[in-house]
C-alpha positions in Angstrom: 0.0 0.0 0.0 1.3 3.4 -1.0 1.6 6.0 1.9 -0.7 9.0 1.7 1.1 12.3 1.5 0.8 14.4 4.7 -0.7 17.3 2.9 -3.5 15.1 1.5 -4.2 13.6 4.9 -4.2 17.1 6.5 -6.7 18.3 3.9 -9.0 15.3 4.4 -8.9 15.8 8.2 -9.7 19.5 7.8 -12.7 18.8 5.5 -14.0 16.1 7.9 -13.7 18.5 10.9 -15.3 21.3 9.0 -18.3 19.2 8.0 -18.7 17.8 11.5 -18.6 21.3 13.0 -20.9 22.8 10.4 -23.5 20.1 11.1 -23.3 20.2 14.9 -26.4 22.5 15.4 -29.3 23.5 13.3 -31.5 24.8 16.1 -31.3 28.6 16.3 -34.5 29.0 18.4 -34.6 31.2 21.4 -33.0 29.8 24.6 -35.6 28.8 27.1 -33.7 29.1 30.5 -36.0 31.1 32.8 -33.2 33.6 33.4 -32.8 34.3 29.7 -36.5 34.6 29.2 -36.4 37.3 31.9 -33.7 39.1 29.8 -35.9 38.8 26.7 -38.8 40.3 28.7 -36.6 43.2 29.9 -35.7 43.8 26.2 -39.5 43.7 25.3 -40.3 46.3 28.0 -37.9 48.8 26.5 -38.4 47.7 22.8 -34.8 46.5 22.5 -33.7 43.9 19.9 -33.3 40.2 20.8 -31.5 38.8 17.7 -33.2 35.4 17.9 -32.8 32.9 15.1 -29.1 33.6 14.2 -25.7 32.9 15.6 -25.8 34.5 19.0 -24.6 34.4 22.6 -27.1 35.5 25.2 -26.0 36.4 28.8 -28.3 37.4 31.6 -26.7 38.6 34.8 -28.7 39.3 38.0 -27.4 40.9 41.2 -29.7 41.6 44.2 -29.0 43.5 47.4 -30.1 47.1 48.0 -31.4 47.1 44.4 -31.9 44.5 41.8 -29.7 44.9 38.7 -30.4 42.7 35.7 -28.2 43.0 32.7 -29.1 41.4 29.3 -26.2 41.1 27.0 -26.4 39.7 23.5 -23.6 39.2 21.0 -24.5 38.1 17.5 -23.0 37.7 14.1 -24.4 40.0 11.4 -25.2 38.9 7.8 -22.0 40.6 6.7 -19.9 38.6 9.1 -19.2 41.3 11.7 -20.1 40.8 15.3 -22.3 43.2 17.4 -23.0 43.5 21.1 -26.1 44.9 22.7 -26.3 45.4 26.5 -29.2 46.7 28.6 -29.2 47.3 32.4 -32.4 47.5 34.4 -32.4 48.6 38.0 -35.3 47.7 40.2 -36.3 47.0 43.8 -34.2 44.9 46.1 -34.0 45.9 49.8 -34.9 49.4 48.6 -38.4 49.9 47.1 -37.5 51.7 43.9 -39.4 51.7 40.6 -37.8 49.5 37.9 -36.1 51.6 35.2 -33.7 51.2 32.3 -30.4 52.4 33.7 -28.4 52.1 30.5 -28.4 50.4 27.1 -26.2 50.4 24.0 -25.1 48.6 20.9 -21.7 48.5 19.3 -19.6 46.5 16.9 -17.1 44.2 18.5 -13.5 45.2 17.9 -11.5 43.1 15.4 -9.7 41.4 18.4 -12.9 40.6 20.2 -14.5 39.2 17.0 -11.5 37.0 16.3 -11.6 35.7 19.9 -15.4 34.9 19.7 -14.9 33.2 16.3 -12.1 31.1 17.7 -13.9 30.2 20.9 -17.2 29.2 19.3 -15.3 26.8 17.1 -13.8 25.0 20.1 -15.7 21.7 20.7 -14.9 22.0 24.5 -17.1 25.0 24.7 -20.2 22.8 24.2 -19.1 19.9 26.4 -16.8 21.1 29.2 -17.8 20.9 32.9 -18.6 24.3 34.4 -15.8 25.4 36.6 -15.6 28.6 38.6 -13.5 30.3 41.2 -13.6 33.3 43.5 -15.3 34.3 46.7 -19.0 35.1 46.5 -19.9 38.3 48.1 -23.4 39.5 49.2 -25.1 40.8 46.1 -22.7 39.1 43.7 -24.2 38.5 40.2 -25.5 35.1 39.0 -25.0 34.6 35.2 -26.6 32.4 32.6 -25.1 32.2 29.1 -26.7 30.4 26.2 -24.5 29.9 23.2 -26.3 29.2 19.9 -24.1 28.7 16.9 -23.7 26.3 13.9 -21.0 24.6 15.9 -23.2 23.7 18.9 -25.6 24.8 21.5 -25.2 24.9 25.2 -26.3 26.8 28.4 -23.8 27.7 31.2 -24.8 28.9 34.6 -22.4 30.3 37.2 -21.5 32.8 39.8 -18.0 34.0 40.7 -15.4 33.8 38.0 -16.1 31.3 35.1 -13.0 29.3 34.0 -12.1 27.4 30.9 -13.3 28.0 27.3 -16.7 29.2 28.4 -15.0 31.6 30.9 -12.9 33.1 28.1 -16.0 33.6 26.0 -17.9 35.1 28.9 -15.0 37.5 29.5 -15.1 38.7 25.9 -18.9 39.0 25.9 -19.1 40.8 29.2 -16.1 42.9 28.6 -13.9 41.6 31.4 -10.1 41.2 31.3 
């Protein structure tokens, strides 16, 4: 039997890996974790976009102490291949009886470095299968996060408090703007 040239073998492996990754997920429906539904409801109250039905990462963060702060963050891939980020913060009653209100909201394009990082991370199979690991001391009023990742490469939901580690932690850092 004649040996297969390394370049041919590499090309075949790349084609197989690309086909497998491209067929990993065809479900682009809205995530249904209650925390994310709450984030969608927040967006509905203020007539903000949700970007359902496309490649997107949804994060809902909730912290409650003196006030309740809920942050809905969505990062999605536009039709032209660029990535955008929308974030909305609603403050409401916690220990203090305040009226719920939109504290801030905004949308921007991801920087080239952020977009490259997101693209690289969503292609990593470990993102969709790794065990959730976190670190850090939890303080009173520390936020609880839920992140749903919906891409052609896979679909998963991650829940955590503290600092998220691993591939999903790296993605959360980019999405939430942490270093």
